[in-house]
Structures are given as structure tokens and as C-alpha cells.
ROMARTOR-561141 format. One line per field, with one value per residue (C-alpha): x, y, z; chain. Coordinates in nm, 2 decimals, padded with zeros to 4 digits, m for minus. Example, Ala and Ser with C-alpha at 12.3 -4.5 7.8 and 13.67 -1.06 7.14 Angstrom:
<rs>
px <- c(01.23,01.37) $
py <- c(m00.45,m00.11) $
pz <- c(00.78,00.71) $
chain <- c(A,A) $
</rs>
This chain:
<rs>
px <- c(00.88,00.66,00.86,00.66,00.39,00.09,m00.21,m00.46,m00.31,m00.53,m00.49,m00.62,m00.55,m00.18,m00.10,m00.09,m00.12,m00.19,m00.18,00.15,00.25,00.44,00.46,00.38,00.31,00.34,00.43,00.62,00.81,01.18,01.39,01.13,01.12,00.75,00.67,00.42,00.06,m00.20,m00.36,m00.02,00.04,m00.31,m00.23,00.10,m00.08,m00.34,m00.06,00.13,m00.19,m00.25,00.10,00.03,m00.27,m00.08,00.21,m00.03,m00.20,00.13,00.23,m00.10,m00.07,00.29,00.18,m00.10,00.12,00.38,00.10,m00.07,00.24,00.33,m00.03,m00.05,00.00,00.05,00.27,00.62,00.52,00.26,00.50,00.75,00.48,00.44,00.82,00.84,00.54,00.70,01.03,00.87,00.65,00.95,01.15,00.88,00.81,01.19,01.21,00.91,01.03,01.40,01.52) $
py <- c(m01.32,m01.00,m00.72,m00.46,m00.25,m00.47,m00.43,m00.30,m00.01,00.24,00.52,00.87,01.13,01.09,00.94,00.58,00.52,00.27,00.36,00.53,00.66,00.42,00.63,00.96,00.99,01.36,01.54,01.82,01.62,01.70,01.45,01.42,01.62,01.69,01.55,01.28,01.37,01.36,01.05,00.88,00.97,00.83,00.51,00.48,00.53,00.25,00.02,00.08,00.03,m00.31,m00.44,m00.63,m00.81,m00.89,m01.04,m01.25,m01.38,m01.46,m01.66,m01.85,m01.93,m02.05,m02.28,m02.41,m02.48,m02.66,m02.87,m02.98,m03.01,m03.36,m03.47,m03.35,m03.59,m03.38,m03.33,m03.20,m02.86,m02.82,m02.94,m02.68,m02.42,m02.53,m02.50,m02.16,m02.03,m02.15,m01.99,m01.66,m01.65,m01.73,m01.45,m01.19,m01.29,m01.27,m00.93,m00.80,m00.96,m00.87,m01.23) $
pz <- c(01.62,01.60,01.76,01.59,01.75,01.80,01.57,01.49,01.31,01.12,00.88,00.96,00.70,00.63,00.97,01.07,01.44,01.72,02.08,01.99,01.66,01.44,01.12,00.96,00.59,00.49,00.18,00.36,00.63,00.66,00.47,00.19,m00.13,m00.11,m00.45,m00.34,m00.40,m00.12,m00.28,m00.28,00.09,00.18,m00.01,00.17,00.51,00.42,00.32,00.64,00.84,00.67,00.73,01.05,00.90,00.58,00.78,00.99,00.68,00.51,00.82,00.81,00.44,00.48,00.76,00.55,00.24,00.45,00.61,00.28,00.06,00.18,00.12,m00.24,m00.52,m00.83,m01.13,m01.06,m01.20,m00.92,m00.66,m00.79,m00.75,m00.38,m00.33,m00.50,m00.29,00.03,m00.06,m00.15,00.16,00.38,00.21,00.26,00.62,00.70,00.54,00.74,01.07,01.03,01.07) $
chain <- c(A,A,A,A,A,A,A,A,A,A,A,A,A,A,A,A,A,A,A,A,A,A,A,A,A,A,A,A,A,A,A,A,A,A,A,A,A,A,A,A,A,A,A,A,A,A,A,A,A,A,A,A,A,A,A,A,A,A,A,A,A,A,A,A,A,A,A,A,A,A,A,A,A,A,A,A,A,A,A,A,A,A,A,A,A,A,A,A,A,A,A,A,A,A,A,A,A,A,A) $
</rs>
């Protein structure tokens, strides 16, 4: 399922890297208009670096919700919340994994 470069990723300056580079966040890179601030580029690099951990945690939470949902006896509004959470988690995981 995970065809992306294996974690850990980390942010250094504007660059996010692993053993090989997976992304550059720069304000003056060709194809960009250069309007992003240095703080914004550092924030982008941190977000990119956290992506594998976030995907892993989303997958764990989805598994947990699917596991406990049949065991929960709750009002229909709570069960609707379970269903919505599962639907949203599935959508985000599919977007991240390309499936």
C-alpha cells in the first residue's frame, strides 16, 4: 500500500529529505512565483516531513474504529459519527496512497 519513500523523513531548512530527496520547499524554485515567506516554506517542509507518520496514524485509527464499531451500543447519532469518521479516514488514506 505504501509506495512512497520510507520514513523517517525530516525537515532541514527548506528541504525535506530521507536517504534520497523527496521534496524541496524553496521560495525561488523555478515554477513558483516566490511569494511564499521563509516561515511558510519551513512550515511546508515540516508538514511534508510528518506525512508518513500521519498516514500511519490514520491507518491505525481507521483499523481501531472498524474494530470497535460493532461492539459499541450507542445512540444513532454516535453511530453516525463512527460511520462518518470511517468514511473520512478512508478518503484521506486513499488520497494519500493514490488508490
